[in-house]
C-alpha positions as CSV (number, residue, x, y, z in Angstrom):
1,M,111.8,117.3,75.0
2,S,112.7,113.8,75.9
3,A,110.5,111.0,75.7
4,R,110.9,110.8,79.9
5,E,109.8,114.5,80.1
6,Q,106.9,113.8,77.6
7,V,105.5,110.8,79.4
8,R,106.1,112.5,83.1
9,E,104.1,115.6,81.7
10,Y,101.2,113.8,80.4
11,V,100.9,111.4,83.4
12,Q,100.8,114.6,85.4
13,K,98.1,116.0,82.9
14,V,96.1,112.9,83.5
15,L,96.2,113.1,87.2
16,K,95.1,116.5,87.5
17,E,92.5,116.5,85.0
18,N,90.9,113.1,86.1
19,K,91.9,113.0,89.6
20,D,92.6,116.8,90.7
21,D,95.7,115.3,91.7
22,T,98.4,117.9,91.7
23,D,101.2,116.2,93.6
24,P,104.5,115.8,91.6
25,V,105.3,112.6,89.8
26,G,108.6,111.3,90.5
27,D,110.3,108.7,87.8
28,N,110.1,105.7,90.3
29,D,106.7,106.8,91.9
30,S,104.0,104.0,91.9
31,L,101.1,105.2,89.8
32,V,98.9,102.3,88.9
33,L,99.5,99.8,91.8
34,S,99.2,102.6,94.2
35,G,95.8,103.7,92.8
36,R,96.8,107.1,91.5
37,L,96.1,105.9,87.9
38,S,92.9,103.9,87.4
39,S,92.3,101.4,84.4
40,L,90.8,104.1,82.4
41,D,93.6,106.5,83.3
42,V,96.0,103.6,81.8
43,V,93.9,103.6,78.6
44,D,94.3,107.3,78.5
45,V,98.3,107.0,78.7
46,L,98.3,104.0,76.5
47,T,96.6,106.2,73.9
48,F,99.1,109.0,74.2
49,L,102.0,106.6,73.8
50,E,100.5,105.3,70.6
51,G,99.7,108.7,68.9
52,E,103.0,110.2,70.2
53,F,105.4,107.6,69.9
54,S,103.6,105.0,67.6
55,F,103.8,102.4,70.6
56,E,102.2,99.3,70.2
57,M,101.0,96.8,72.7
58,D,99.3,93.4,72.4
59,P,96.5,93.5,74.9
60,N,97.5,90.0,75.8
61,D,100.8,91.3,77.0
62,F,99.5,94.1,79.0
63,D,101.0,94.1,82.8
64,Q,100.0,96.7,85.2
65,A,103.5,96.7,86.6
66,K,104.8,97.8,83.3
67,F,102.5,101.2,83.8
68,D,103.3,101.5,87.2
69,T,106.3,104.0,86.9
70,V,107.4,106.7,84.4
71,D,110.6,104.7,84.2
72,S,108.8,101.4,83.4
73,I,106.8,103.2,80.6
74,V,110.0,104.8,79.2
75,E,111.9,101.4,79.5
76,M,108.9,99.9,77.3
77,L,109.2,102.7,74.9
78,E,112.8,102.2,74.6
79,K,112.7,98.4,74.1
80,Q,110.3,98.9,71.2
81,T,112.5,101.3,69.4
82,A,115.8,99.3,69.9
């Protein structure tokens, strides 16, 4: 399973468990800025990224826009592994 598929699947899991939101998640769908993911949900996704991909983020560099879509999350992962 690709990183994109893993991220999308995990985001869908968080939405379902925390919001009872079962709508599909497209790679360009707004998640944070639209309010689908709360700040606590973002922390949950970040924890997943840290555990699954050894992703590290300086809290001072956090930007909601970077977590707004599956595409932007995957882009961050790719930049860190490049």
